[in-house]
gemmi code that builds the backbone of each chain (N, CA, C; Angstrom):
import gemmi

chains = {
    "A": [
        ("UNK", (41.978, -25.415, -7.298), (42.075, -26.337, -8.432), (43.543, -26.601, -8.752)),
        ("UNK", (43.870, -27.867, -8.892), (45.238, -28.245, -9.252), (45.517, -27.854, -10.697)),
        ("UNK", (46.626, -27.182, -10.913), (47.050, -26.836, -12.273), (48.522, -27.155, -12.437)),
        ("UNK", (48.835, -27.767, -13.569), (50.211, -28.054, -13.958), (50.384, -27.541, -15.373)),
        ("UNK", (51.352, -26.668, -15.584), (51.546, -26.053, -16.887), (52.987, -26.257, -17.336)),
        ("UNK", (53.142, -27.065, -18.400), (54.469, -27.342, -18.939), (54.864, -26.298, -19.976)),
        ("UNK", (56.159, -26.092, -20.124), (56.693, -25.208, -21.151), (58.098, -25.661, -21.503)),
        ("UNK", (58.617, -25.121, -22.602), (59.995, -25.400, -22.968), (60.175, -26.355, -24.124)),
        ("UNK", (59.090, -26.938, -24.617), (59.213, -27.859, -25.738), (59.505, -27.133, -27.031)),
        ("UNK", (59.802, -27.897, -28.064), (60.075, -27.312, -29.369), (60.837, -28.260, -30.256)),
        ("UNK", (61.328, -27.728, -31.370), (62.104, -28.505, -32.335), (63.584, -28.370, -31.997)),
        ("UNK", (64.260, -29.494, -31.891), (65.670, -29.505, -31.531), (66.381, -30.560, -32.367)),
        ("UNK", (67.612, -30.273, -32.733), (68.393, -31.213, -33.546), (68.914, -32.366, -32.692)),
        ("UNK", (69.102, -33.520, -33.300), (69.707, -34.641, -32.557), (71.020, -34.227, -31.920)),
        ("UNK", (71.215, -34.663, -30.687), (72.401, -34.302, -29.927), (72.249, -33.039, -29.122)),
        ("UNK", (71.175, -32.306, -29.344), (70.954, -31.048, -28.649), (70.391, -31.217, -27.256)),
        ("UNK", (70.185, -30.091, -26.599), (69.668, -30.067, -25.229), (68.445, -29.177, -25.142)),
        ("UNK", (67.614, -29.509, -24.176), (66.386, -28.756, -23.951), (66.040, -28.868, -22.475)),
        ("UNK", (65.462, -27.807, -21.923), (65.018, -27.851, -20.535), (63.523, -27.597, -20.474)),
        ("UNK", (62.802, -28.570, -19.968), (61.368, -28.423, -19.779), (61.088, -27.902, -18.373)),
        ("UNK", (60.024, -27.104, -18.257), (59.593, -26.581, -16.967), (58.127, -26.921, -16.748)),
        ("UNK", (57.746, -27.019, -15.512), (56.352, -27.273, -15.148), (56.014, -26.428, -13.931)),
        ("UNK", (55.080, -25.508, -14.106), (54.626, -24.681, -13.000), (53.408, -25.304, -12.346)),
        ("UNK", (53.434, -25.393, -11.024), (52.358, -26.038, -10.285), (51.615, -25.038, -9.409)),
        ("UNK", (50.316, -25.241, -9.288), (49.506, -24.417, -8.399), (48.294, -25.219, -7.938)),
        ("UNK", (47.669, -24.748, -6.862), (46.456, -25.395, -6.365), (46.708, -26.506, -5.368)),
        ("UNK", (47.969, -26.751, -5.033), (48.291, -27.758, -4.029), (49.657, -27.423, -3.429)),
        ("UNK", (50.003, -28.082, -2.350), (51.265, -27.827, -1.679), (52.357, -28.604, -2.409)),
        ("UNK", (53.041, -27.898, -3.306), (54.017, -28.539, -4.191), (55.091, -29.275, -3.399)),
        ("UNK", (55.593, -28.652, -2.359), (56.719, -29.224, -1.618), (56.349, -30.525, -0.903)),
        ("UNK", (55.058, -30.800, -0.778), (54.589, -32.002, -0.085), (54.190, -33.117, -1.043)),
        ("UNK", (54.534, -32.955, -2.301), (54.142, -33.936, -3.303), (55.338, -34.440, -4.106)),
        ("UNK", (55.362, -35.760, -4.329), (56.283, -36.301, -5.317), (55.820, -35.814, -6.685)),
        ("UNK", (56.756, -35.734, -7.639), (56.421, -35.265, -8.985), (57.117, -36.127, -10.030)),
        ("UNK", (56.528, -36.174, -11.218), (57.035, -37.055, -12.263), (56.922, -36.420, -13.642)),
        ("UNK", (57.661, -36.993, -14.577), (57.515, -36.714, -16.007), (57.126, -38.027, -16.696)),
        ("UNK", (56.134, -37.919, -17.574), (55.678, -39.044, -18.386), (55.611, -38.545, -19.823)),
        ("UNK", (56.006, -39.364, -20.785), (55.972, -38.926, -22.173), (55.129, -39.851, -23.031)),
        ("UNK", (54.757, -39.324, -24.187), (53.939, -40.085, -25.131), (54.368, -39.733, -26.543)),
        ("UNK", (55.006, -40.676, -27.201), (55.403, -40.482, -28.594), (54.151, -40.373, -29.460)),
        ("UNK", (54.241, -39.700, -30.589), (53.067, -39.497, -31.444), (52.380, -40.805, -31.799)),
        ("UNK", (51.096, -40.897, -31.481), (50.317, -42.088, -31.797), (50.631, -43.308, -30.955)),
        ("UNK", (51.421, -43.152, -29.911), (51.851, -44.287, -29.089), (51.290, -44.195, -27.678)),
        ("UNK", (51.696, -45.133, -26.835), (51.229, -45.175, -25.462), (52.070, -44.321, -24.530)),
        ("UNK", (51.795, -44.467, -23.246), (52.454, -43.670, -22.225), (53.732, -44.349, -21.750)),
        ("UNK", (54.751, -43.531, -21.482), (56.029, -44.037, -20.982), (56.488, -43.162, -19.825)),
        ("UNK", (56.670, -43.776, -18.665), (57.221, -43.048, -17.535), (58.674, -42.678, -17.822)),
        ("UNK", (59.053, -41.449, -17.479), (60.407, -40.950, -17.732), (61.220, -40.835, -16.443)),
        ("UNK", (60.644, -40.165, -15.430), (61.414, -39.893, -14.224), (60.484, -39.461, -13.107)),
        ("UNK", (60.938, -39.638, -11.867), (60.248, -39.016, -10.737), (61.260, -38.414, -9.773)),
        ("UNK", (60.760, -37.481, -8.988), (61.546, -36.885, -7.909), (60.677, -36.876, -6.659)),
        ("UNK", (61.187, -37.459, -5.597), (60.447, -37.558, -4.364), (60.510, -36.248, -3.588)),
        ("UNK", (59.681, -36.161, -2.575), (59.637, -34.987, -1.698), (61.034, -34.706, -1.144)),
        ("UNK", (61.715, -35.758, -0.759), (63.032, -35.590, -0.152), (64.150, -35.368, -1.139)),
        ("UNK", (63.811, -35.403, -2.442), (64.814, -35.147, -3.469), (65.339, -36.388, -4.170)),
        ("UNK", (64.994, -37.571, -3.674), (65.409, -38.790, -4.347), (64.822, -38.870, -5.747)),
        ("UNK", (65.576, -39.423, -6.695), (65.142, -39.457, -8.091), (65.326, -40.849, -8.687)),
        ("UNK", (64.628, -41.092, -9.777), (64.843, -42.304, -10.557), (64.459, -42.008, -12.002)),
        ("UNK", (65.011, -42.825, -12.915), (64.832, -42.583, -14.338), (64.564, -43.884, -15.071)),
        ("UNK", (63.854, -43.769, -16.184), (63.736, -44.893, -17.097), (65.112, -45.167, -17.699)),
        ("UNK", (65.384, -46.429, -17.988), (66.681, -46.779, -18.567), (66.941, -46.024, -19.867)),
        ("UNK", (65.874, -45.739, -20.619), (66.016, -45.098, -21.928), (66.550, -43.667, -21.831)),
        ("UNK", (66.470, -43.052, -20.648), (66.918, -41.660, -20.498), (68.010, -41.506, -19.443)),
        ("UNK", (68.318, -42.583, -18.741), (69.294, -42.510, -17.648), (70.638, -42.028, -18.177)),
        ("UNK", (71.224, -41.058, -17.492), (72.510, -40.502, -17.898), (72.387, -39.345, -18.869)),
        ("UNK", (71.200, -39.146, -19.423), (70.980, -38.041, -20.379), (70.019, -36.995, -19.832)),
        ("UNK", (69.033, -37.428, -19.045), (68.018, -36.520, -18.499), (68.248, -36.335, -17.001)),
        ("UNK", (67.921, -35.134, -16.516), (68.009, -34.847, -15.083), (66.741, -34.126, -14.631)),
        ("UNK", (66.093, -34.686, -13.634), (64.901, -34.069, -13.063), (65.316, -33.254, -11.837)),
        ("UNK", (64.636, -32.128, -11.634), (64.908, -31.315, -10.453), (63.649, -30.539, -10.091)),
        ("UNK", (63.659, -29.959, -8.904), (62.505, -29.201, -8.440), (62.975, -27.983, -7.653)),
        ("UNK", (62.172, -26.929, -7.685), (62.411, -25.738, -6.884), (61.141, -25.508, -6.083)),
        ("UNK", (61.144, -25.966, -4.855), (59.942, -25.868, -4.037), (59.548, -24.425, -3.755)),
        ("UNK", (60.527, -23.522, -3.709), (60.230, -22.114, -3.420), (59.426, -21.464, -4.549)),
        ("UNK", (59.547, -22.038, -5.749), (58.836, -21.499, -6.912), (57.729, -22.432, -7.401)),
        ("UNK", (57.558, -23.572, -6.732), (56.584, -24.589, -7.165), (56.830, -24.979, -8.621)),
        ("UNK", (58.091, -25.260, -8.926), (58.480, -25.583, -10.291), (59.171, -26.939, -10.357)),
        ("UNK", (58.874, -27.655, -11.424), (59.513, -28.933, -11.732), (60.239, -28.761, -13.061)),
        ("UNK", (61.398, -29.393, -13.182), (62.208, -29.257, -14.398), (62.645, -30.616, -14.923)),
        ("UNK", (62.926, -30.636, -16.221), (63.555, -31.806, -16.826), (64.610, -31.297, -17.806)),
        ("UNK", (65.862, -31.493, -17.439), (66.972, -31.149, -18.329), (67.252, -32.349, -19.221)),
        ("UNK", (67.150, -32.139, -20.524), (67.314, -33.236, -21.479), (68.533, -32.951, -22.354)),
        ("UNK", (69.527, -33.807, -22.281), (70.749, -33.672, -23.069), (70.868, -34.838, -24.050)),
        ("UNK", (71.742, -34.674, -25.012), (72.023, -35.729, -26.006), (70.727, -36.298, -26.574)),
        ("UNK", (69.868, -35.407, -27.020), (68.547, -35.832, -27.480), (68.640, -36.658, -28.752)),
        ("UNK", (67.729, -37.618, -28.836), (67.662, -38.546, -29.967), (66.290, -38.448, -30.608)),
        ("UNK", (66.202, -38.950, -31.835), (64.916, -38.934, -32.536), (63.834, -39.651, -31.723)),
        ("UNK", (64.227, -40.708, -31.033), (63.244, -41.490, -30.268), (62.775, -40.789, -28.989)),
        ("UNK", (63.331, -39.630, -28.691), (62.839, -38.831, -27.563), (61.679, -37.924, -27.981)),
        ("UNK", (61.366, -37.917, -29.279), (60.243, -37.120, -29.758), (58.946, -37.586, -29.105)),
        ("UNK", (58.266, -36.666, -28.439), (57.065, -37.025, -27.687), (56.436, -35.781, -27.082)),
        ("UNK", (55.218, -35.943, -26.621), (54.620, -34.971, -25.710), (55.071, -35.343, -24.310)),
        ("UNK", (55.603, -34.375, -23.595), (56.084, -34.600, -22.238), (55.080, -34.005, -21.258)),
        ("UNK", (54.578, -34.871, -20.375), (53.623, -34.456, -19.360), (54.295, -34.375, -17.997)),
        ("UNK", (53.978, -33.333, -17.298), (54.300, -33.195, -15.886), (53.139, -33.811, -15.103)),
        ("UNK", (53.429, -34.584, -14.079), (52.366, -35.234, -13.321), (52.632, -35.148, -11.823)),
        ("UNK", (51.573, -34.977, -11.084), (51.651, -34.956, -9.625), (51.630, -36.388, -9.117)),
        ("UNK", (52.655, -36.747, -8.364), (52.736, -38.099, -7.824), (53.979, -38.812, -8.294)),
        ("UNK", (54.435, -39.753, -7.481), (55.565, -40.577, -7.849), (55.177, -42.034, -7.947)),
        ("UNK", (53.950, -42.322, -7.583), (53.405, -43.679, -7.652), (52.293, -43.663, -8.682)),
        ("UNK", (51.040, -43.538, -8.283), (50.020, -43.217, -9.278), (50.128, -41.728, -9.590)),
        ("UNK", (49.664, -41.357, -10.777), (49.803, -39.968, -11.244), (48.445, -39.300, -11.157)),
        ("UNK", (48.286, -38.477, -10.133), (46.968, -37.980, -9.747), (46.464, -36.840, -10.618)),
        ("UNK", (47.374, -36.013, -11.083), (47.005, -34.871, -11.915), (48.058, -34.732, -12.989)),
        ("UNK", (47.638, -34.235, -14.146), (48.523, -34.115, -15.294), (48.399, -32.716, -15.895)),
        ("UNK", (49.520, -32.222, -16.442), (49.449, -31.025, -17.252), (48.965, -31.371, -18.648)),
        ("UNK", (48.888, -30.391, -19.504), (48.439, -30.608, -20.878), (49.577, -31.059, -21.791)),
        ("UNK", (50.783, -30.969, -21.310), (51.916, -31.492, -22.069), (52.598, -30.452, -22.935)),
        ("UNK", (53.861, -30.728, -23.237), (54.623, -29.896, -24.158), (55.322, -30.820, -25.153)),
        ("UNK", (55.253, -30.464, -26.437), (55.777, -31.325, -27.494), (57.253, -31.062, -27.724)),
        ("UNK", (58.022, -32.129, -27.692), (59.445, -32.079, -28.031), (59.640, -32.869, -29.317)),
        ("UNK", (60.202, -32.225, -30.314), (60.471, -32.876, -31.593), (61.971, -32.844, -31.850)),
        ("UNK", (62.558, -34.016, -31.965), (63.999, -34.121, -32.218), (64.183, -34.536, -33.669)),
        ("UNK", (64.667, -33.591, -34.459), (64.805, -33.846, -35.892), (65.791, -32.860, -36.501)),
        ("UNK", (66.477, -33.313, -37.534), (67.395, -32.426, -38.235), (66.702, -31.766, -39.433)),
    ],
    "B": [
        ("UNK", (58.365, -54.678, -14.830), (57.138, -55.444, -14.955), (56.436, -55.027, -16.247)),
        ("UNK", (56.176, -56.018, -17.102), (55.466, -55.757, -18.358), (53.973, -55.954, -18.123)),
        ("UNK", (53.198, -54.949, -18.534), (51.748, -55.013, -18.416), (51.151, -55.221, -19.804)),
        ("UNK", (50.283, -56.222, -19.942), (49.650, -56.526, -21.218), (48.149, -56.334, -21.073)),
        ("UNK", (47.607, -55.432, -21.869), (46.178, -55.137, -21.810), (45.436, -55.866, -22.925)),
        ("UNK", (44.240, -56.287, -22.612), (43.388, -56.911, -23.620), (41.936, -56.541, -23.372)),
        ("UNK", (41.144, -56.462, -24.453), (41.609, -56.541, -25.837), (42.302, -55.249, -26.256)),
        ("UNK", (42.864, -55.228, -27.448), (43.463, -54.003, -27.942), (42.405, -52.960, -28.266)),
        ("UNK", (41.303, -53.433, -28.837), (40.163, -52.576, -29.152), (38.893, -53.280, -28.710)),
        ("UNK", (37.991, -52.516, -28.127), (36.731, -53.058, -27.653), (35.605, -52.207, -28.242)),
        ("UNK", (34.742, -52.844, -29.015), (33.646, -52.125, -29.666), (32.342, -52.443, -28.945)),
        ("UNK", (31.731, -51.423, -28.358), (30.504, -51.584, -27.601), (29.578, -50.405, -27.858)),
        ("UNK", (28.398, -50.463, -27.295), (27.402, -49.399, -27.453), (27.112, -48.757, -26.110)),
        ("UNK", (26.647, -47.512, -26.119), (26.239, -46.873, -24.865), (25.217, -47.738, -24.134)),
        ("UNK", (25.383, -47.800, -22.816), (24.496, -48.605, -21.991), (25.019, -49.994, -21.711)),
        ("UNK", (25.973, -50.471, -22.537), (26.550, -51.790, -22.325), (27.619, -51.748, -21.234)),
        ("UNK", (28.045, -52.938, -20.833), (29.067, -53.102, -19.810), (30.400, -53.377, -20.490)),
        ("UNK", (31.455, -52.713, -20.016), (32.789, -52.913, -20.578), (33.702, -53.550, -19.535)),
        ("UNK", (34.464, -54.536, -19.973), (35.424, -55.203, -19.101), (36.790, -55.184, -19.765)),
        ("UNK", (37.741, -54.493, -19.146), (39.088, -54.344, -19.683), (40.047, -55.088, -18.767)),
        ("UNK", (41.011, -55.772, -19.377), (41.934, -56.608, -18.624), (43.353, -56.068, -18.678)),
        ("UNK", (44.086, -56.266, -17.608), (45.496, -55.891, -17.513), (46.217, -57.023, -16.796)),
        ("UNK", (47.168, -57.627, -17.483), (47.913, -58.749, -16.902), (49.381, -58.370, -16.760)),
        ("UNK", (49.943, -58.627, -15.583), (51.334, -58.284, -15.298), (52.242, -59.496, -15.445)),
        ("UNK", (53.470, -59.234, -15.867), (54.445, -60.313, -16.083), (54.952, -60.904, -14.767)),
        ("UNK", (54.788, -60.172, -13.688), (55.071, -60.673, -12.350), (54.166, -59.962, -11.369)),
        ("UNK", (54.067, -60.489, -10.190), (53.115, -59.962, -9.223), (53.354, -58.485, -8.921)),
        ("UNK", (52.278, -57.722, -8.916), (52.337, -56.296, -8.593), (52.158, -56.154, -7.083)),
        ("UNK", (53.162, -55.622, -6.435), (53.133, -55.582, -4.968), (52.057, -54.645, -4.441)),
        ("UNK", (51.420, -55.096, -3.369), (50.455, -54.275, -2.634), (49.363, -53.685, -3.511)),
        ("UNK", (48.930, -54.436, -4.504), (47.894, -53.966, -5.445), (48.198, -52.553, -5.942)),
        ("UNK", (49.452, -52.302, -6.275), (49.885, -50.964, -6.715), (49.622, -50.798, -8.197)),
        ("UNK", (48.346, -50.752, -8.518), (47.954, -50.649, -9.913), (46.920, -49.555, -10.091)),
        ("UNK", (47.091, -48.768, -11.154), (46.198, -47.657, -11.463), (45.650, -47.799, -12.873)),
        ("UNK", (44.523, -47.132, -13.107), (43.912, -47.064, -14.433), (43.713, -45.595, -14.807)),
        ("UNK", (43.949, -45.305, -16.093), (43.794, -43.957, -16.616), (42.912, -43.990, -17.856)),
        ("UNK", (42.252, -42.880, -18.086), (41.466, -42.663, -19.297), (42.111, -41.522, -20.076)),
        ("UNK", (42.244, -41.696, -21.389), (42.771, -40.623, -22.220), (41.907, -40.436, -23.457)),
        ("UNK", (41.434, -39.221, -23.640), (40.663, -38.864, -24.831), (41.581, -38.157, -25.814)),
        ("UNK", (41.235, -38.175, -27.106), (42.115, -37.572, -28.126), (42.454, -36.118, -27.805)),
        ("UNK", (43.743, -35.800, -27.882), (44.193, -34.439, -27.662), (44.206, -33.991, -26.221)),
        ("UNK", (43.923, -34.915, -25.302), (43.887, -34.570, -23.882), (44.933, -35.358, -23.103)),
        ("UNK", (45.240, -34.838, -21.926), (46.108, -35.564, -21.013), (45.339, -36.729, -20.393)),
        ("UNK", (46.056, -37.743, -19.944), (45.383, -38.829, -19.222), (44.745, -38.322, -17.934)),
        ("UNK", (43.758, -39.078, -17.461), (43.074, -38.760, -16.209), (43.066, -40.013, -15.340)),
        ("UNK", (43.451, -39.855, -14.084), (43.450, -40.987, -13.156), (42.020, -41.387, -12.821)),
        ("UNK", (41.725, -42.670, -13.014), (40.406, -43.208, -12.671), (40.444, -44.002, -11.363)),
        ("UNK", (41.382, -44.937, -11.293), (41.450, -45.930, -10.226), (42.896, -46.024, -9.742)),
        ("UNK", (43.088, -46.135, -8.432), (44.406, -46.418, -7.866), (44.260, -47.516, -6.816)),
        ("UNK", (45.366, -48.079, -6.418), (45.348, -49.209, -5.476), (44.388, -50.300, -5.939)),
        ("UNK", (44.350, -50.490, -7.240), (43.574, -51.531, -7.916), (42.066, -51.324, -7.893)),
        ("UNK", (41.527, -50.728, -6.810), (40.065, -50.673, -6.705), (39.513, -49.376, -6.105)),
        ("UNK", (40.371, -48.417, -5.823), (39.915, -47.155, -5.230), (39.684, -46.109, -6.315)),
        ("UNK", (38.482, -45.546, -6.341), (38.196, -44.513, -7.340), (38.855, -43.204, -6.959)),
        ("UNK", (39.419, -42.529, -7.967), (40.000, -41.212, -7.743), (38.883, -40.192, -7.525)),
        ("UNK", (39.254, -39.042, -7.033), (38.294, -37.986, -6.739), (37.498, -37.604, -7.984)),
        ("UNK", (36.172, -37.592, -7.841), (35.313, -37.129, -8.925), (34.990, -38.165, -9.983)),
        ("UNK", (35.475, -39.387, -9.811), (35.219, -40.433, -10.805), (33.873, -41.091, -10.517)),
        ("UNK", (33.007, -41.198, -11.524), (31.672, -41.788, -11.312), (31.756, -43.231, -10.857)),
        ("UNK", (30.728, -43.659, -10.126), (30.773, -45.014, -9.565), (30.491, -46.104, -10.589)),
        ("UNK", (30.232, -45.731, -11.845), (30.105, -46.770, -12.871), (31.484, -47.371, -13.216)),
        ("UNK", (32.552, -46.679, -12.797), (33.910, -47.193, -12.990), (34.315, -47.969, -11.732)),
        ("UNK", (34.795, -49.194, -11.931), (35.283, -49.972, -10.797), (36.491, -50.789, -11.212)),
        ("UNK", (37.379, -51.001, -10.266), (38.571, -51.798, -10.508), (38.643, -52.961, -9.549)),
        ("UNK", (39.271, -54.035, -10.017), (39.427, -55.208, -9.164), (40.686, -55.946, -9.565)),
        ("UNK", (41.051, -56.916, -8.741), (42.188, -57.757, -9.055), (43.322, -57.649, -8.063)),
        ("UNK", (44.266, -58.556, -8.195), (45.469, -58.560, -7.367), (46.482, -59.490, -8.012)),
        ("UNK", (47.716, -59.396, -7.535), (48.754, -60.268, -8.070), (49.140, -59.890, -9.487)),
        ("UNK", (48.714, -60.684, -10.442), (49.062, -60.421, -11.838), (47.858, -60.105, -12.719)),
        ("UNK", (46.653, -60.211, -12.206), (45.459, -60.018, -13.035), (44.550, -58.933, -12.462)),
        ("UNK", (44.295, -57.930, -13.296), (43.493, -56.782, -12.881), (42.436, -56.481, -13.940)),
        ("UNK", (41.336, -55.898, -13.482), (40.219, -55.609, -14.383), (39.648, -54.227, -14.085)),
        ("UNK", (39.353, -53.500, -15.161), (38.581, -52.258, -15.063), (37.218, -52.543, -15.668)),
        ("UNK", (36.167, -52.248, -14.923), (34.806, -52.458, -15.396), (34.076, -51.130, -15.437)),
        ("UNK", (33.400, -50.902, -16.556), (32.515, -49.742, -16.675), (31.119, -50.316, -16.794)),
        ("UNK", (30.292, -50.077, -15.793), (29.033, -50.823, -15.669), (28.041, -50.504, -16.782)),
        ("UNK", (27.865, -49.232, -17.089), (26.952, -48.810, -18.149), (27.622, -47.669, -18.906)),
        ("UNK", (28.005, -47.954, -20.128), (28.784, -46.988, -20.887), (27.986, -45.735, -21.228)),
        ("UNK", (28.622, -44.601, -20.972), (28.095, -43.313, -21.395), (28.881, -42.872, -22.633)),
        ("UNK", (28.299, -42.011, -23.472), (29.019, -41.581, -24.688), (30.404, -41.015, -24.403)),
        ("UNK", (30.576, -40.361, -23.269), (31.870, -39.742, -22.949), (32.914, -40.761, -22.482)),
        ("UNK", (32.533, -42.022, -22.341), (33.478, -43.039, -21.865), (34.317, -43.629, -22.995)),
        ("UNK", (33.973, -43.310, -24.230), (34.722, -43.897, -25.347), (36.054, -43.160, -25.473)),
        ("UNK", (37.125, -43.909, -25.227), (38.463, -43.334, -25.075), (39.463, -44.487, -25.036)),
        ("UNK", (40.724, -44.152, -24.779), (41.757, -45.162, -24.580), (42.024, -45.278, -23.078)),
        ("UNK", (42.166, -46.511, -22.611), (42.394, -46.781, -21.197), (43.738, -47.467, -21.002)),
        ("UNK", (44.494, -46.987, -20.013), (45.811, -47.544, -19.710), (45.842, -48.024, -18.259)),
        ("UNK", (46.487, -49.153, -18.036), (46.819, -49.551, -16.677), (48.284, -49.193, -16.424)),
        ("UNK", (48.640, -49.062, -15.161), (50.004, -48.678, -14.772), (50.314, -49.296, -13.419)),
        ("UNK", (51.508, -49.856, -13.295), (51.914, -50.393, -11.991), (52.916, -49.459, -11.341)),
        ("UNK", (52.824, -49.324, -10.027), (53.755, -48.470, -9.288), (54.297, -49.188, -8.066)),
        ("UNK", (54.286, -50.500, -8.126), (54.854, -51.269, -7.026), (56.359, -51.387, -7.098)),
        ("UNK", (56.924, -51.088, -8.258), (58.360, -51.161, -8.430), (58.769, -50.184, -9.525)),
        ("UNK", (60.056, -49.915, -9.598), (60.572, -49.106, -10.696), (61.277, -50.016, -11.689)),
        ("UNK", (61.225, -49.688, -12.974), (60.551, -48.524, -13.530), (59.032, -48.645, -13.463)),
        ("UNK", (58.369, -47.502, -13.266), (56.929, -47.504, -13.404), (56.608, -47.886, -14.850)),
        ("UNK", (55.612, -48.717, -15.047), (55.297, -49.153, -16.401), (53.801, -49.055, -16.665)),
        ("UNK", (53.492, -48.843, -17.947), (52.128, -48.758, -18.420), (51.839, -49.932, -19.349)),
        ("UNK", (50.573, -50.309, -19.424), (50.151, -51.206, -20.479), (50.088, -50.434, -21.790)),
        ("UNK", (49.867, -51.162, -22.870), (49.882, -50.538, -24.197), (48.559, -49.850, -24.530)),
        ("UNK", (47.548, -50.049, -23.686), (46.276, -49.375, -23.873), (45.204, -50.235, -24.508)),
        ("UNK", (43.965, -49.966, -24.137), (42.781, -50.549, -24.782), (41.930, -49.401, -25.294)),
        ("UNK", (41.638, -49.454, -26.585), (40.776, -48.432, -27.178), (39.331, -48.902, -27.087)),
        ("UNK", (38.516, -48.118, -26.423), (37.094, -48.416, -26.287), (36.347, -47.558, -27.302)),
        ("UNK", (35.762, -48.207, -28.287), (35.108, -47.468, -29.359), (33.644, -47.852, -29.487)),
        ("UNK", (32.909, -46.939, -30.073), (31.480, -47.201, -30.306), (31.329, -48.158, -31.473)),
    ],
}
model = gemmi.Model(1)
for chain_id, residues in chains.items():
    chain = gemmi.Chain(chain_id)
    for i, (resn, *xyz) in enumerate(residues, 1):
        res = gemmi.Residue()
        res.name, res.seqid = resn, gemmi.SeqId(i, " ")
        for name, pos in zip(("N", "CA", "C"), xyz):
            atom = gemmi.Atom()
            atom.name, atom.element = name, gemmi.Element(name[0])
            atom.pos, atom.b_iso = gemmi.Position(*pos), 0.0
            res.add_atom(atom)
        chain.add_residue(res)
    model.add_chain(chain)
structure = gemmi.Structure()
structure.add_model(model)
structure.setup_entities()
């Protein structure tokens, strides 16, 4: 069974940094593209970033230059380093399997940016 | 690519047929369009990819169609568990984008 478990969310002040983690199991992590998708409270889904099998990455314009996606295939882990956080980054952050369609999703971790 | 879903809310009864629309601001390459279902407090679930291919474990009452700029998700006979929010998403280009969602309510 595919499982994706996010962690690292919490309350952070504007301008602060946070690192999200996603542990994967039930599939060959190193053979899959991976992504982060977020959802602000009461709002729709917004793609944040993906990282391809070969390590290539891309970001939404809203986070480019502030967020960095990375992966550790030896640990089946996906990460999202978030710097210079803003109030508008407040959302549930989902880890998702895939870089095109998103085949499996974690339950999400809530990031709240507020003073 | 901006995706516009209609209607915003669709009110139907169990057993009825639901038709949800997703229109793209420009052509979606290679029918690179997916549909997701999201229930309150849950993560989204992939229903359809490549515009018309059902994901693993998805009942055959769910079907997708369309190409270019116009796509449709059809639920042939609504079951009580189908009432949720549905999103379309294109992956033919970056940034990946989602529609704003259609809420399917009883």
